[in-house]
Steps between C-alpha positions, in 0.01 A plus 500: 500500500305774334200271450523385864508862612192578294330189640579608857370849425176353365464284810548804723247697296253214525545487879442876521188480282354209696586661833341825390183319386475309828554818701240688298248220553581489873483878522166506323362247750598684817402833344163353408436396860622836629288703258190294576571537870513876459163493325345302787668727756351809336158329512564444874485124453798468732479126561523419129765771449716333766464164323621652174785697654606184682527317167719779366706509821557124483649539151721796593535513880774765500298782343397704803235696308307177450551396862372838615179471295450148637543628857268794437229273356522263796480797737174622348368143479555475878761224486709679757775250583587433137489870416742572784739229375508646148536862613792388716649323195470823297674699773779242532570470125445866402561717808367852462352447154136452610426744786142382551625147563639628832170664593295190409747284689438711810121488452504122470728455800254708704204297370674175600575638850871540433483841664870545580604411144228725362628797703851445358366474144288816535800687638720376216244609238458838666873559521602405146192593294369851551336581165151366582376721780173305549677170567763670717228638725327162504828334597546740791147429625541125457816506713286646779236232437756218528620645829135523618431139400803365687409693815126417491492128428263383776179327391174608658241242610286566194409179318515554126390234249376481143141504389336170418307383196274576319659846470826325426522411131768376262528852362598838641279690741562872532321665793220403738252668732231368736154657512180427691468147634830350381448601136835501327547707187830463321684541174684222322681442174307238304658339190335536163526162332473657156809716545802553721333789684406491869218754550432614856143446617307540823344214695276439802469209741130537595185567301394828657309707245654843561855363476445238232321748270780752552771251405309386191446862396870583533616189315278587204743782419735239350802679651751399763321592826656509848504692833133519602384740772137546608362795694361431848143564383561247218372740237828576322783273395842602374744277318794507262473393136776499247576420139824363362696772325787304343718406792341716768164528668276803483353514852182702548248522785130441436190537716171317498175614671226279647160647414146358469614156614774466238850616429536754223758470227853586630627846415852635479576733790570862397840643413552616857550131577617367163757754388568443132836336432547364852398192693220509756429179689419329835199712603371488857185698585417582862336751734720696740349745746177507304679578173542266204853436370646294217852377560685379193849443360648696209829597335370847408717813538526665840574181694795393708618218277388238251164380632343707778180484701256784437154588631212705365195615692158429347293814550183625329504207256850563377859420593716782626860537386699198625750562777824309540530344846842662532846378590391363838322219315645508148865444408706535182424134431161331470230535764190299418177317599336745747233386747344723767350360821241738642490324839862580582540796258793316347629493145663174395722492193806327355833665429834388364714775660375556854714300743397140458591137465446438131403645166157634596394501864162596647494817710240684706458873552231652718331824410281666240575653160752779557623368831675161515718345768837349428437159333545195718617166363253222593794276584557128476337265405252719313792646306795296378811538289276460193207718382181575696223707340120547488430511873127516579264439788171316462179697533416326827852583630573139593772431245784674320628397156817568309706366209855363515741309280691347793428134429693352204395219269729279294504521120770310313686464828511876571311713751244744361334744736137566406258701708247341734203634697546492877279595795504520877221546752497821704319675781451873528479769757420858405856590403697197395501143378603222734595174335367175646753229579281230350447669164425265210623507145494301179617486137436694175750532214495850357722655239487869558815701521546743781482788258212605280752564227553125473174351636356359181786486254731303727221272620438383145849347528460383858154347466631260238729355762251500787270283288771249414630508856167448675424197715527158338190397310435131435252362246398148404436397140310171506486202262295186444697184586388315184666711228810311380469654155577855613821667382688827531280672239168394649247777561460515876169688490353227280633232736358688796157522340494123447625434852235717664225310321636174641525639852149643489361155426716289735653700782359681797818487703698758306327821402465584131472863609833470680676389181334775295581762763866399516537515121321836484723648770809368321402661169415825677846493651658447159297787359619732779861439394452629145585867574805392702640281224451791259722700737771232474446335840579127525245283686623176659261203522550159660311195373458177695291206372301264719333173409263270683632147586286321241787421255847350520817706555594534134145583390454765769839659434429532128148627571639763737739624231223522239287705738787742567558533124133588448514773765818643348333502158196677646712771665723556196203528261277701736362811324695417181825447691518848654660367821748255348800735497445609860440163670773287657369148578663263747380137512518330839517120547151345480319309774395162355373263771418142398242260649353178364192507722299796374135451410316689227307705755817581696663609174224750440539630856868560425417757233655772716840327465512504118639844438788727419570741783606847383687738728593863438817527701484694826745791499584583858 
């Protein structure tokens, strides 16, 4: 009995030891995902942070602290529905423990047009959590906004659509303005294939010397550059440039002067504009009543809230002390992206706390510096329950532009709300804008947040997804029909070189240039995914083989499989295998027609059928 007792004790001890080891291993795994998620979150790579927190949450779904970080990451990554679900889960499982979960829940309900629920959530937060005065005041103002939105839900006749290509890219555009004869100057995040960075650059759509040379001059700074404004005499340009300062962006305003038929080197604006230790961004330079003014956005002391709109008069070759536009325009929240129309003497700007439909709405206020009317919401459909920023009017006054994140795209089955450029046509009288009923609009994906505080850092996360989620791209990789010796490890580029030589000598029906162009575009596409894979994004590819009808069923089926294997080998070994871990490949059933009556010449004409079709899955 004593031996049996000892044996039982040893068995129990062994169970405890094994259980402890398993738990420690399990704990280390979910902690590893959580810790890495926190690192990505601090870097403002919110999409990747959400992926990591989700792994941790899957392992331990009942730890509300993990669920909260997952919800918070999805919120900042603009996956609003999923964020709302997880914040609601936190509130249900741990009531009262995470006060900000209630505030974010209300914000998301408002964004998703659940205005009645949002009002209740704001009221609940305001009643039970009184320590954070800023968010209490915001809650009170948002309750008024929800009431405004429910009472003012009639659409005007304004036709609002997205900008078309070529301004639309697979990456994130930031802000846009139209000058001269339909010259568009805009900022966009462009991926650096040698790193995971997404520097912001400026672009132009027409080769007009004064604009093209300005853009090239600004881009030579090798900084993130956004928010361009040009004086009416086209002799001075203002823009924002910033450098990454470990997790935040150091926004400063620069100017550039056109002299002797060229643009001088950009210079940092003086401390009156760029107050040391504070952000200065979104400059807009204009003439009002014969006087020159620079409007800009800053979080400097003396304002009404976080980000305020300021203006400084340019007099005797220097800027006077900036003046805050006051509490008629500015709120305790963020008031951003100023634009002043001299025809109607109207300031346009975006605000998150004036009565509106969504996060940031566009407002107008007539007047001059020191005297502004009560801001007026531009209404639906210009504004929405989402974010609208960067309103501007073209130089010829025919068109108005703005940015909104109202139109979701699908990524991994979830909605993500990235910003797009929109426009509508307008007509003017001397005091106001009248919107035409037949206004046109078209598409442009942009990833700029409504707030300067997040414009670049968040877009580095968002632009990854807008690239993967862009319209489906299909490419053909072509093969010679007479290559039975090929196998999975065959070098496709070598096979292609041989094939092109054959086509050049025998075929005029299928363009050699077309095959070369398709392969070049495919490799360019693969190259563009390198920075995304480095960020941890998974790219899904579909492969479908086609054969010409010159062989029998068995031969063509086997040939189709060999061709698919070669393409897979090419993708997985591209650039020393850098994409292998981030590519998910799906093989579709091949098309292998069979015909006994195919001549040699007809076989050559069927070169276009001998291919593997490659699709990057459309995410909509």
